[in-house]
SEROZA-72441 format. One record per residue (C-alpha): x, y, z; residue number from 1; residue in three letters; chain. Coordinates in nm, 4 decimals, padded with zeros to 6 digits. Layout:
! SEROZA-72441
REC         X         Y         Z  seq  type  mol
REC         X         Y         Z  NUM   Ala    A
...
! end
This chain:
! SEROZA-72441
REC         X         Y         Z  seq  type  mol
REC   09.6689   10.0844   07.5385    1   Met    A
REC   09.8525   09.7504   07.4830    2   Thr    A
REC   09.8461   09.4966   07.2315    3   Thr    A
REC   09.6567   09.1563   07.3809    4   Pro    A
REC   09.8962   08.9840   07.6441    5   Met    A
REC   10.0394   08.6519   07.6622    6   Arg    A
REC   09.8910   08.3498   07.8798    7   Arg    A
REC   09.9449   08.5117   08.2265    8   Arg    A
REC   10.0893   08.2709   08.5305    9   Gln    A
REC   10.0537   08.2586   08.8945   10   Val    A
REC   10.3219   08.1247   09.1048   11   Leu    A
REC   10.2248   07.7792   09.2628   12   Gly    A
REC   10.1950   07.9162   09.6626   13   Leu    A
REC   09.8214   07.7612   09.6719   14   Gly    A
REC   09.6028   08.0417   09.7463   15   Phe    A
REC   09.3021   08.2341   09.5876   16   Ala    A
REC   09.3421   08.6414   09.4912   17   Ala    A
REC   09.2143   08.8340   09.7472   18   Leu    A
REC   09.0565   09.0513   09.5480   19   Gly    A
REC   08.8209   08.7807   09.4528   20   Thr    A
REC   08.6809   08.8371   09.8021   21   Ala    A
REC   08.6573   09.1814   09.7886   22   Met    A
REC   08.4328   09.2294   09.4803   23   Ala    A
REC   08.2113   09.0698   09.3221   24   Ala    A
REC   08.3534   08.7404   09.1351   25   Pro    A
REC   08.4393   08.8877   08.8125   26   Ala    A
REC   08.6468   09.1696   08.9579   27   Leu    A
REC   08.9549   08.9083   08.9755   28   Trp    A
REC   09.0058   08.6250   08.7078   29   Arg    A
REC   09.1415   08.3257   08.8653   30   Arg    A
REC   09.4251   08.2008   08.5985   31   Leu    A
REC   09.6646   07.9093   08.5503   32   Pro    A
REC   09.9199   07.8085   08.7836   33   Arg    A
REC   10.2984   07.6793   08.7631   34   Phe    A
REC   10.2547   07.3986   09.0099   35   Asp    A
REC   10.0278   07.4382   09.3685   36   Ala    A
REC   10.1526   07.3797   09.7485   37   Leu    A
REC   09.9017   07.1844   09.9455   38   Ala    A
REC   09.5652   07.2831   09.9249   39   Glu    A
REC   09.5717   07.6012   10.1583   40   Pro    A
REC   09.4315   07.5022   10.5132   41   Thr    A
REC   09.2067   07.8398   10.5464   42   Gly    A
REC   08.9073   08.0628   10.3935   43   Ala    A
REC   09.0792   08.3667   10.1502   44   Ala    A
REC   08.9655   08.5791   10.3839   45   Thr    A
REC   08.8989   08.5844   10.7592   46   Leu    A
REC   08.6276   08.8676   10.8697   47   Ala    A
REC   08.4855   08.9660   11.1891   48   Ser    A
REC   08.1077   08.8714   11.2774   49   His    A
REC   07.8737   09.0537   11.5484   50   Gly    A
REC   08.1106   09.3148   11.6535   51   Gly    A
REC   08.3692   08.9837   11.7354   52   Val    A
REC   08.6495   08.8601   11.5224   53   Ala    A
REC   08.7773   08.5316   11.6157   54   Asp    A
REC   09.1155   08.5049   11.3899   55   Leu    A
REC   09.3713   08.2452   11.3483   56   Glu    A
REC   09.7167   08.2430   11.1351   57   Leu    A
REC   09.9242   07.9252   11.1192   58   Val    A
REC   10.2946   08.0394   11.0617   59   Ala    A
REC   10.4557   07.7393   10.8523   60   Gln    A
REC   10.7026   07.6670   10.5376   61   Ser    A
REC   10.5260   07.5266   10.2794   62   Ser    A
REC   10.6903   07.3664   09.9673   63   Ala    A
REC   10.6069   07.5253   09.6441   64   Gly    A
REC   10.7469   07.5617   09.3126   65   Thr    A
REC   10.8414   07.8943   09.1238   66   Leu    A
REC   10.9485   07.9816   08.8287   67   Pro    A
REC   11.3399   07.9092   08.8934   68   Gly    A
REC   11.2534   07.5483   09.0281   69   Gly    A
REC   11.1544   07.3752   09.4105   70   Pro    A
REC   11.1926   07.5893   09.6662   71   Arg    A
REC   11.0239   07.6747   10.0559   72   Glu    A
REC   10.7832   07.9799   10.1051   73   Val    A
REC   10.6551   08.1047   10.4145   74   Leu    A
REC   10.2894   08.1203   10.4425   75   Thr    A
REC   10.0325   08.2036   10.7251   76   Tyr    A
REC   09.7515   07.8817   10.6643   77   Asn    A
REC   09.9242   07.7488   10.3077   78   Gly    A
REC   09.9185   08.1416   10.1668   79   Arg    A
REC   10.1657   08.3654   10.0773   80   Ser    A
REC   10.0144   08.6506   10.0805   81   Pro    A
REC   09.8124   08.5237   10.3776   82   Gly    A
REC   09.4524   08.5373   10.4138   83   Pro    A
REC   09.2661   08.8430   10.4145   84   Leu    A
REC   09.1531   09.0020   10.7448   85   Leu    A
REC   08.8858   09.2052   10.7834   86   Glu    A
REC   08.7640   09.3602   11.0834   87   Val    A
REC   08.5368   09.6912   11.1383   88   Lys    A
REC   08.5770   09.9728   11.3772   89   Ala    A
REC   08.4713   09.8892   11.7615   90   Gly    A
REC   08.5238   09.5381   11.6942   91   Asp    A
REC   08.6816   09.2747   11.9397   92   Glu    A
REC   08.9867   09.1236   11.7472   93   Val    A
REC   09.1225   08.7990   11.9293   94   Arg    A
REC   09.3864   08.6841   11.6967   95   Leu    A
REC   09.5731   08.3294   11.7522   96   Arg    A
REC   09.9233   08.2853   11.6340   97   Leu    A
REC   10.0578   07.9330   11.5720   98   Arg    A
REC   10.4409   07.9045   11.5139   99   Asn    A
REC   10.5190   07.5867   11.3229  100   Arg    A
REC   10.8524   07.7669   11.2201  101   Leu    A
REC   11.1598   07.6409   11.3379  102   Asp    A
REC   11.2638   07.9559   11.4227  103   Gln    A
REC   11.1081   08.2513   11.6659  104   Pro    A
REC   10.8298   08.5186   11.5082  105   Thr    A
REC   10.5640   08.7551   11.6106  106   Asn    A
REC   10.3092   08.9838   11.4888  107   Leu    A
REC   10.2831   09.3798   11.4069  108   His    A
REC   09.9635   09.5022   11.3201  109   Phe    A
REC   10.1120   09.7554   11.0890  110   His    A
REC   09.9153   10.1019   11.1266  111   Gly    A
REC   09.6489   10.0368   11.3435  112   Leu    A
REC   09.6050   10.2559   11.6592  113   His    A
REC   09.5688   10.0287   11.9244  114   Ile    A
REC   09.8153   09.9585   12.2736  115   Pro    A
REC   10.1438   09.8575   12.1935  116   Pro    A
REC   10.1879   09.7101   12.5262  117   Thr    A
REC   10.0126   09.3165   12.6408  118   Gly    A
REC   09.8961   09.0971   12.3283  119   Thr    A
REC   09.7906   09.4114   12.1577  120   Gly    A
REC   10.0380   09.5334   11.8877  121   Asp    A
REC   10.3567   09.4104   12.1020  122   Asn    A
REC   10.6696   09.3667   11.8763  123   Val    A
REC   10.8756   09.2582   12.2071  124   Phe    A
REC   10.6704   08.9200   12.2318  125   Leu    A
REC   10.8232   08.6029   12.0705  126   Thr    A
REC   10.6237   08.3452   11.9674  127   Val    A
REC   10.9082   08.0381   11.9769  128   Pro    A
REC   10.9115   07.7704   11.7589  129   Pro    A
REC   10.5966   07.5075   11.8254  130   Gly    A
REC   10.4305   07.7713   12.0159  131   Gly    A
REC   10.0916   07.9611   12.0549  132   Thr    A
REC   10.0185   08.3242   12.1130  133   Thr    A
REC   09.6959   08.4917   12.1743  134   Asp    A
REC   09.6656   08.8501   12.0740  135   Tyr    A
REC   09.3198   09.0622   12.1957  136   Ala    A
REC   09.2086   09.4305   12.1706  137   Phe    A
REC   08.9509   09.6068   12.0695  138   Arg    A
REC   08.9155   09.8842   11.7912  139   Leu    A
REC   08.8124   10.2059   11.8585  140   Ala    A
REC   08.4653   10.3030   11.7467  141   Lys    A
REC   08.5894   10.6001   11.5428  142   Asp    A
REC   08.9364   10.4011   11.4383  143   His    A
REC   08.9969   10.4681   11.0761  144   Pro    A
REC   08.8855   10.2833   10.8263  145   Ala    A
REC   09.1643   10.1485   10.6042  146   Gly    A
REC   09.3915   09.9191   10.4745  147   Leu    A
REC   09.5998   09.8047   10.7136  148   Phe    A
REC   09.9433   09.5438   10.6837  149   Tyr    A
REC   10.0263   09.2446   10.9259  150   Val    A
REC   10.3424   09.1046   10.9647  151   His    A
REC   10.6326   08.9692   11.1490  152   Pro    A
REC   10.8497   09.1698   11.3251  153   His    A
REC   11.1062   08.9685   11.5295  154   Gln    A
REC   11.4114   09.1191   11.5427  155   His    A
REC   11.6732   08.9924   11.3611  156   Gly    A
REC   11.4675   08.7561   11.1114  157   Leu    A
REC   11.1756   09.0083   10.9993  158   Ser    A
REC   11.3738   09.0466   10.6635  159   Ala    A
REC   11.4205   08.6805   10.6272  160   Asp    A
REC   11.0530   08.5771   10.7128  161   Gln    A
REC   10.9132   08.8578   10.5030  162   Val    A
REC   11.1237   08.8543   10.2339  163   Phe    A
REC   11.0478   08.4679   10.2679  164   Gly    A
REC   10.7044   08.5155   10.2031  165   Gly    A
REC   10.5481   08.5963   10.5390  166   Leu    A
REC   10.2707   08.8984   10.5464  167   Gly    A
REC   09.9235   08.9967   10.4465  168   Gly    A
REC   09.6553   09.2803   10.4380  169   Ala    A
REC   09.4160   09.4240   10.6685  170   Leu    A
REC   09.1003   09.6438   10.6341  171   Val    A
REC   08.8956   09.8151   10.8791  172   Val    A
REC   08.5870   09.8852   10.7446  173   Arg    A
REC   08.3661   10.2199   10.8716  174   Gly    A
REC   08.3628   10.6055   10.7359  175   Asp    A
REC   08.5593   10.5760   10.4441  176   Leu    A
REC   08.3679   10.2774   10.2462  177   Asp    A
REC   08.0073   10.4518   10.3479  178   Arg    A
REC   08.1224   10.7699   10.0550  179   Ile    A
REC   07.8370   10.7179   09.8221  180   Pro    A
REC   08.0765   10.6774   09.5264  181   Glu    A
REC   08.3647   10.4805   09.7329  182   Val    A
REC   08.0743   10.2739   09.8085  183   Ala    A
REC   08.0167   10.2605   09.4417  184   Ala    A
REC   08.3346   10.1679   09.3495  185   Ala    A
REC   08.3801   09.7896   09.2321  186   Arg    A
REC   08.7140   09.6774   09.5248  187   Glu    A
REC   09.0322   09.5215   09.4963  188   Ser    A
REC   09.3222   09.4701   09.7853  189   Val    A
REC   09.6453   09.4528   09.5849  190   Leu    A
REC   09.9453   09.3061   09.7669  191   Val    A
REC   10.2712   09.3720   09.6045  192   Leu    A
REC   10.5039   09.1398   09.6700  193   Lys    A
REC   10.8370   09.0814   09.5129  194   Asp    A
REC   10.9915   08.7031   09.5963  195   Tyr    A
REC   11.3377   08.5316   09.5343  196   Ala    A
REC   11.3517   08.2828   09.2038  197   Ser    A
REC   11.5676   08.0281   09.4564  198   Thr    A
REC   11.6243   07.9720   09.8137  199   Ser    A
REC   11.9891   08.0611   09.7054  200   Gly    A
REC   11.8614   08.3744   09.5870  201   Glu    A
REC   11.6813   08.4588   09.9419  202   Glu    A
REC   11.9955   08.3849   10.1437  203   Ala    A
REC   12.2064   08.6895   09.9451  204   Ala    A
REC   12.4201   08.8589   10.1699  205   Met    A
REC   12.6667   09.1316   10.2101  206   Gly    A
REC   12.5274   09.4107   09.9320  207   Val    A
REC   12.2232   09.2893   09.8721  208   Gly    A
REC   12.1241   09.3160   10.2957  209   Arg    A
REC   12.3083   09.6506   10.2730  210   Met    A
REC   12.0464   09.7978   10.0137  211   Leu    A
REC   11.7545   09.5640   10.0845  212   Gly    A
REC   11.6879   09.2332   09.9266  213   Arg    A
REC   11.4705   09.2297   09.6298  214   Glu    A
REC   11.3476   08.9481   09.4466  215   Gly    A
REC   11.3160   08.9315   09.0660  216   Pro    A
REC   10.9553   08.7769   09.0927  217   Leu    A
REC   10.6707   09.0894   09.0866  218   Leu    A
REC   10.3609   08.9457   09.1758  219   Thr    A
REC   10.0280   09.1093   09.3229  220   Val    A
REC   09.8693   08.8671   09.5390  221   Asn    A
REC   10.1283   08.5989   09.4437  222   Gly    A
REC   10.0061   08.6708   09.0610  223   Thr    A
REC   10.2488   08.7351   08.8093  224   Ile    A
REC   10.0711   09.0036   08.6372  225   Asn    A
REC   09.6722   08.9526   08.6934  226   Pro    A
REC   09.3965   09.0806   08.4986  227   Glu    A
REC   09.1590   09.3518   08.6892  228   Leu    A
REC   08.8216   09.4484   08.4766  229   Pro    A
REC   08.6397   09.7774   08.4852  230   Val    A
REC   08.3672   09.8422   08.2821  231   Ala    A
REC   08.3529   10.1420   08.0577  232   Ser    A
REC   08.1742   10.3989   08.2986  233   Gly    A
REC   08.2966   10.2431   08.5460  234   Gly    A
REC   08.4542   10.2976   08.8625  235   Leu    A
REC   08.7747   10.1037   09.0438  236   Leu    A
REC   08.9260   10.1002   09.4103  237   Arg    A
REC   09.2468   10.0011   09.4120  238   Leu    A
REC   09.3599   09.9148   09.7583  239   Arg    A
REC   09.7333   09.8760   09.6813  240   Leu    A
REC   09.9893   09.7429   10.0231  241   Leu    A
REC   10.3575   09.7480   09.9684  242   Asn    A
REC   10.4186   09.4086   10.1307  243   Ala    A
REC   10.7731   09.3489   09.9872  244   Ser    A
REC   11.0955   09.3312   10.2341  245   Asn    A
REC   11.2874   09.6491   09.9958  246   Ala    A
REC   11.2019   09.7211   09.7077  247   Arg    A
REC   10.9989   10.0655   09.6162  248   Ile    A
REC   10.7199   10.0783   09.3727  249   Tyr    A
REC   10.6630   10.3452   09.1308  250   Arg    A
REC   10.3875   10.3338   09.0175  251   Leu    A
REC   10.2109   10.4267   08.7250  252   Ala    A
REC   09.8511   10.3234   08.5075  253   Leu    A
REC   09.8588   10.3491   08.0898  254   Glu    A
REC   09.6179   10.5892   07.9465  255   Gly    A
REC   09.4726   10.6670   08.3383  256   His    A
REC   09.5689   10.8924   08.6423  257   Pro    A
REC   09.5270   10.7090   09.0136  258   Leu    A
REC   09.3380   10.9212   09.2008  259   Val    A
REC   09.4382   10.8892   09.5471  260   Leu    A
REC   09.1824   10.8796   09.8179  261   Ile    A
REC   09.3226   10.7819   10.1075  262   Ala    A
REC   09.7371   10.7294   10.2639  263   Thr    A
REC   09.8588   10.4418   10.4757  264   Asp    A
REC   09.4803   10.4001   10.6197  265   Gly    A
REC   09.3586   10.6839   10.6545  266   Arg    A
REC   09.1294   10.9280   10.4367  267   Ala    A
REC   09.2698   11.2205   10.3044  268   Ile    A
REC   09.0642   11.5404   10.2435  269   Gly    A
REC   08.9938   11.6042   09.8955  270   Thr    A
REC   09.0629   11.3360   09.5777  271   Pro    A
REC   09.4269   11.4138   09.4360  272   Glu    A
REC   09.5092   11.2723   09.0420  273   Pro    A
REC   09.8374   11.1689   09.0188  274   Leu    A
REC   10.0318   10.9950   08.7279  275   Glu    A
REC   10.2489   10.8354   08.9823  276   Glu    A
REC   10.2198   10.6661   09.3171  277   Leu    A
REC   10.5090   10.5977   09.4932  278   Leu    A
REC   10.5218   10.3169   09.7724  279   Leu    A
REC   10.7767   10.2043   10.0014  280   Ala    A
REC   10.7554   09.9472   10.1815  281   Pro    A
REC   10.5153   09.9140   10.4550  282   Gly    A
REC   10.3071   10.1919   10.2669  283   Glu    A
REC   09.9640   10.1827   10.1224  284   Arg    A
REC   09.7373   10.3994   09.8887  285   Ala    A
REC   09.3760   10.3679   09.7799  286   Asp    A
REC   09.3375   10.5321   09.4525  287   Val    A
REC   09.0328   10.5347   09.2204  288   Leu    A
REC   09.0672   10.4302   08.8841  289   Val    A
REC   08.7649   10.5585   08.6145  290   Gln    A
REC   08.7239   10.3512   08.2989  291   Gly    A
REC   08.6667   10.6427   08.1183  292   Asn    A
REC   08.9085   10.5135   07.7784  293   Gln    A
REC   08.8708   10.3077   07.4889  294   Ser    A
REC   08.8130   09.9875   07.5306  295   Pro    A
REC   09.1353   09.7403   07.5593  296   Gly    A
REC   09.3981   09.6665   07.7782  297   Thr    A
REC   09.6068   09.9050   08.0012  298   Tyr    A
REC   09.8978   09.7822   08.1729  299   Arg    A
REC   10.0371   09.8573   08.5564  300   Leu    A
REC   10.3143   09.9571   08.5696  301   Leu    A
REC   10.6455   10.0062   08.7854  302   Thr    A
REC   10.8492   10.2316   08.6658  303   Leu    A
REC   11.2293   10.2343   08.7652  304   Pro    A
REC   11.3427   10.3792   09.0490  305   Tyr    A
REC   11.7267   10.3999   09.2075  306   Arg    A
REC   11.7190   10.3560   09.5809  307   Arg    A
REC   11.9938   10.5091   09.6352  308   Ser    A
REC   12.1923   10.8379   09.5510  309   Gly    A
REC   12.5610   10.6321   09.5222  310   His    A
REC   12.6824   10.5720   09.1229  311   Met    A
REC   12.8245   10.2312   09.2169  312   Gly    A
REC   12.4823   10.0949   09.4030  313   Ile    A
REC   12.2536   09.9973   09.1098  314   Ala    A
REC   11.8773   09.8371   09.1589  315   Asp    A
REC   11.7901   09.5235   08.9661  316   Ala    A
REC   11.5484   09.7239   08.8132  317   Asp    A
REC   11.6041   09.9187   08.4957  318   Gln    A
REC   11.3254   09.9045   08.3066  319   Val    A
REC   10.9724   09.8736   08.3666  320   Pro    A
REC   10.7391   09.6123   08.4608  321   Gln    A
REC   10.3806   09.5358   08.4247  322   Thr    A
REC   10.2553   09.4514   08.7209  323   Leu    A
REC   09.8954   09.4248   08.6663  324   Ala    A
REC   09.6476   09.3922   08.3091  325   Thr    A
REC   09.3869   09.6277   08.3242  326   Leu    A
REC   09.0950   09.5339   08.0592  327   Arg    A
REC   08.8116   09.6828   08.0064  328   Tyr    A
REC   08.4599   09.4860   08.0192  329   Ala    A
REC   08.0884   09.5620   08.0114  330   Gly    A
REC   07.9181   09.9092   08.0810  331   Thr    A
REC   07.7664   10.1012   08.3242  332   Val    A
REC   07.5988   10.3998   08.3181  333   Ala    A
REC   07.9170   10.6671   08.4343  334   Pro    A
REC   08.0106   10.6607   08.7945  335   Leu    A
REC   08.1420   10.9999   08.9372  336   Pro    A
REC   08.4567   11.0360   09.1685  337   Leu    A
REC   08.4093   11.2366   09.5033  338   Pro    A
REC   08.4725   11.5685   09.5481  339   Thr    A
REC   08.5441   11.5831   09.9076  340   Thr    A
REC   08.6379   11.3045   10.1458  341   Leu    A
REC   08.6663   11.2791   10.5327  342   Ile    A
REC   08.8760   11.6155   10.6358  343   Pro    A
REC   09.1976   11.5888   10.8211  344   Val    A
REC   09.2381   11.7751   11.1321  345   Pro    A
REC   09.5152   12.0342   11.1382  346   Val    A
REC   09.7464   11.9000   11.5094  347   Leu    A
REC   09.8650   12.1276   11.7263  348   Pro    A
REC   10.2227   12.3351   11.7449  349   Glu    A
REC   10.4823   12.0620   11.8614  350   Pro    A
REC   10.6062   12.1046   12.2276  351   Glu    A
REC   10.9531   12.0250   12.1333  352   Arg    A
REC   11.1330   11.9025   11.8277  353   Thr    A
REC   11.3818   11.6298   11.8105  354   Arg    A
REC   11.6314   11.4870   11.5201  355   Arg    A
REC   11.7088   11.1127   11.4228  356   Phe    A
REC   11.9893   11.1200   11.1811  357   Val    A
REC   11.9239   10.7735   10.9890  358   Leu    A
REC   12.2547   10.6292   10.8705  359   Gly    A
REC   12.4651   10.3143   10.8334  360   His    A
REC   12.8493   10.2351   10.9760  361   Ala    A
REC   13.1063   09.9457   10.8182  362   Met    A
REC   13.4203   09.8337   11.0449  363   Glu    A
REC   13.6968   09.6073   10.9092  364   Met    A
REC   13.7019   09.2981   11.1432  365   Gly    A
REC   13.3331   09.3482   11.2138  366   Gly    A
REC   13.0925   09.5337   11.4412  367   Met    A
REC   12.9834   09.4859   11.7871  368   Gly    A
REC   12.6307   09.3789   11.7344  369   Gly    A
REC   12.7813   09.1136   11.4831  370   Met    A
REC   12.6519   08.8404   11.7254  371   Lys    A
REC   12.2621   08.9263   11.6570  372   Tyr    A
REC   12.2555   08.9300   11.2897  373   Ala    A
REC   12.1619   08.5623   11.3238  374   Met    A
REC   11.8490   08.6330   11.4969  375   Gly    A
REC   11.9207   08.7503   11.8449  376   Gly    A
REC   11.7552   09.0662   12.0150  377   Met    A
REC   11.9929   09.3354   11.9692  378   Gly    A
REC   12.1608   09.5734   11.7866  379   Gly    A
REC   12.2571   09.4483   11.3862  380   Gly    A
REC   12.5343   09.3999   11.1745  381   Gly    A
REC   12.6182   09.1623   10.9203  382   Thr    A
REC   12.9828   09.0064   10.7513  383   Gly    A
REC   13.0699   09.1441   10.4522  384   Met    A
REC   13.3859   08.9810   10.3699  385   Gly    A
REC   13.6007   09.1017   10.6777  386   Gly    A
REC   13.3949   09.3788   10.7566  387   Met    A
REC   13.1182   09.5057   10.9431  388   Gly    A
REC   12.8149   09.6129   10.8478  389   Met    A
REC   12.5173   09.8087   11.0488  390   Gly    A
REC   12.2813   10.0327   11.0139  391   Phe    A
REC   12.2520   10.3274   11.3505  392   Gln    A
REC   11.9855   10.6446   11.4312  393   Ile    A
REC   12.1879   10.9215   11.6083  394   Asn    A
REC   12.5092   10.7240   11.5605  395   Gly    A
REC   12.3400   10.3734   11.8005  396   Gln    A
REC   12.2232   10.0492   11.6452  397   Ala    A
REC   11.9179   09.9334   11.8211  398   Phe    A
REC   11.9193   09.7304   12.1106  399   Glu    A
REC   11.5948   09.6335   12.3200  400   Pro    A
REC   11.6285   09.7156   12.7057  401   Asp    A
REC   11.8220   10.0730   12.6206  402   Arg    A
REC   11.4735   10.3490   12.6093  403   Ile    A
REC   11.6183   10.5815   12.3109  404   Asp    A
REC   11.2808   10.8408   12.3279  405   Thr    A
REC   11.0693   10.9085   12.5593  406   Arg    A
REC   10.7483   11.1498   12.5203  407   Val    A
REC   10.4126   11.2003   12.6971  408   Arg    A
REC   10.0861   11.0931   12.6411  409   Leu    A
REC   09.8742   11.3749   12.5269  410   Gly    A
REC   10.1865   11.5545   12.4209  411   Ser    A
REC   10.2719   11.6705   12.0510  412   Thr    A
REC   10.6196   11.6639   11.8777  413   Glu    A
REC   10.8002   11.7605   11.5699  414   Asp    A
REC   11.0712   11.4836   11.4395  415   Trp    A
REC   11.3155   11.5839   11.2042  416   Leu    A
REC   11.4302   11.2884   10.9846  417   Leu    A
REC   11.7644   11.3591   10.8750  418   Val    A
REC   11.8837   11.0612   10.5962  419   Asn    A
REC   12.2794   11.0749   10.5938  420   Asp    A
REC   12.3048   10.7979   10.3909  421   Asp    A
REC   12.3659   10.7260   10.0486  422   Val    A
REC   12.0720   10.4584   10.0309  423   Met    A
REC   11.6658   10.5752   10.0898  424   Asp    A
REC   11.5091   10.4811   10.4589  425   His    A
REC   11.1222   10.4668   10.4697  426   Pro    A
REC   11.0578   10.5488   10.8338  427   Phe    A
REC   10.7860   10.3918   11.0298  428   His    A
REC   10.6361   10.4688   11.3436  429   Leu    A
REC   10.4879   10.2065   11.6129  430   His    A
REC   10.0845   10.2668   11.7286  431   Val    A
REC   10.0656   10.6546   11.6350  432   Asn    A
REC   10.0414   10.8138   11.2809  433   Pro    A
REC   10.1876   11.1185   11.1964  434   Phe    A
REC   10.1696   11.4354   10.9429  435   Gln    A
REC   10.4078   11.5014   10.6894  436   Val    A
REC   10.5076   11.8906   10.7394  437   Ile    A
REC   10.7772   11.9152   10.5000  438   Ser    A
REC   11.0325   11.7640   10.2749  439   Arg    A
REC   11.3747   11.9396   10.2568  440   Ala    A
REC   11.2066   12.2773   10.4270  441   Gly    A
REC   10.9342   12.3109   10.1679  442   Arg    A
REC   10.6094   12.2757   10.2945  443   Pro    A
REC   10.3955   11.9951   10.2309  444   Glu    A
REC   10.1030   12.1014   10.0255  445   Ser    A
REC   09.8425   11.8782   10.1896  446   Gln    A
REC   09.8572   11.7306   10.5247  447   Arg    A
REC   09.7450   11.3234   10.5306  448   Arg    A
REC   09.7780   11.1070   10.7973  449   Trp    A
REC   10.1327   10.8694   10.7155  450   Lys    A
REC   10.2642   10.5848   10.9672  451   Asp    A
REC   10.5588   10.5284   10.6957  452   Thr    A
REC   10.7099   10.7967   10.4549  453   Val    A
REC   11.0227   10.7868   10.2787  454   Leu    A
REC   11.3266   10.9470   10.3284  455   Val    A
REC   11.5729   10.9814   10.0017  456   Arg    A
REC   11.8993   10.9770   10.0641  457   Ala    A
REC   12.0245   11.3365   10.1860  458   Gly    A
REC   11.7103   11.4448   10.2704  459   Glu    A
REC   11.5048   11.5860   10.5293  460   Glu    A
REC   11.1674   11.5551   10.5970  461   Val    A
REC   10.9827   11.7134   10.9294  462   Arg    A
REC   10.6966   11.4695   11.0209  463   Ile    A
REC   10.4263   11.5976   11.3701  464   Arg    A
REC   10.3396   11.3110   11.5772  465   Val    A
REC   10.0423   11.3645   11.8803  466   Ala    A
REC   10.0784   11.0613   12.1053  467   Phe    A
REC   09.7616   10.9907   12.2326  468   Arg    A
REC   09.5285   10.7055   12.3967  469   Asp    A
REC   09.8035   10.4629   12.5230  470   Phe    A
REC   10.1043   10.4431   12.6851  471   Pro    A
REC   10.3683   10.1998   12.6740  472   Gly    A
REC   10.6992   10.1259   12.4841  473   Arg    A
REC   10.7196   10.0366   12.0885  474   Thr    A
REC   10.9887   10.1453   11.8280  475   Val    A
REC   11.0519   10.3580   11.5190  476   Tyr    A
REC   11.2115   10.2207   11.2175  477   His    A
REC   11.3423   10.1756   10.8697  478   Cys    A
REC   11.1006   09.9610   10.6911  479   His    A
REC   11.3291   09.8553   10.4911  480   Asn    A
REC   11.3343   09.5771   10.6601  481   Leu    A
REC   11.7330   09.4406   10.6097  482   Asp    A
REC   11.8264   09.7889   10.7102  483   His    A
REC   11.5506   09.7206   11.0097  484   Glu    A
REC   11.7382   09.4072   11.1342  485   Asp    A
REC   12.0820   09.5735   11.1371  486   Leu    A
REC   12.0334   09.7827   11.3879  487   Gly    A
REC   11.7967   10.0886   11.2088  488   Leu    A
REC   11.5645   10.1264   11.4750  489   Met    A
REC   11.5155   10.2851   11.8217  490   Gly    A
REC   11.2884   10.1865   12.1456  491   Val    A
REC   11.0116   10.4935   12.2212  492   Leu    A
REC   10.8345   10.5087   12.5994  493   Gln    A
REC   10.5696   10.6292   12.5971  494   Ile    A
REC   10.4956   10.7765   12.9329  495   Asp    A
REC   10.1259   10.8536   13.0988  496   Gly    A
REC   09.8367   10.6977   13.2040  497   Gln    A
REC   09.5692   10.5823   12.9225  498   Ala    A
REC   09.2484   10.6985   12.9604  499   Ser    A
! end
């Protein structure tokens, strides 16, 4: 338990906290701000009605004031993170993206099981500066209820745009929300995002991009160290999204276990209490926190984590940092934890196994992909002195017109992810979730659905994927977005006919 904390601060990004929209008004306390942007152009939550979600996001640069001074922040509807999108399983989703940036952009519906073609989760679409694109798709009636992530995926610019401020949470309502103990919990969506304090920090090149850029300003829904009230006897549902460019959060809550109930937008079979929770970029987790300790304040911390196995490469954070503060307020009759959730099916045995070696390459004088580093649609490299730097899968940097992996719709495969590198790589697969089978040859104790998995330096992780429902062209990549833009991405073709 900590002593009372000094006055908290809110970044001047001109938005309301997402948590307020997700629960009773008392759940998220409004805090003082440094300085606000122009008034946001829309609500903090955009929700579906009557089975239809008519949504609009405007990507634009907004002037803001951060602790490091005035700077530009990239926003959706004047907000960073963007407004919470809330839909239901079975909804028809129509989302208009207006691009008021001076560079191309697009959207990725991270974790949703929807078509990768047309106006669905098609990351090969480009919305030019001043352009507008209408995304449209229907969620299946049995689509998992969970927390997902909407962010730009314009190759060569993904890292700059996400690190600059773009991205937001998407919640699908459904079966998990109807479990009585989960429904009784007070809920808050927490978007974890770091920011550079100055534009100069954001533009850092060289080793910063090689390891992946981290900003020194750690925020929750754009707020520095907000308060999370919980009643004595109560139950708090924290829905955590790592929306940072490259930062890996090692989360711990003083005096309280984090009871895991969902990973990457999909329920697990049985709640699991954790002392720590590791969350790589793009990963999500739902946890329950019981208000069963002595009244007071407790810190939600991110603990030191080394992203590289190379002793000569240091991470920015060497001490624990406070993300938010849990504060006891009021008393309710004790609320129990659920004993069971939603069973996770065992996938069929794989028809084949593929091997994906993740690594980086450097060459004096630059690499062939260097011409793409400023936002082209090809494989990447960036200058570091007289040296070119890039990342590869199986010895090849990303090329959008090359099919790297071809699978059959309806098949099940094992993919062996081999990190032949000195730094961690969070691996993300679009469209289809997977289950982690083993790490370093050791079987996982529980099968869970994932769409992003952290593969540590020198580690091998086996995942099992069932390619269902949707044919088409999509991608898999490292979700350290600097690595993605520098070539650590492959093209996947799913052959077959949709049912």
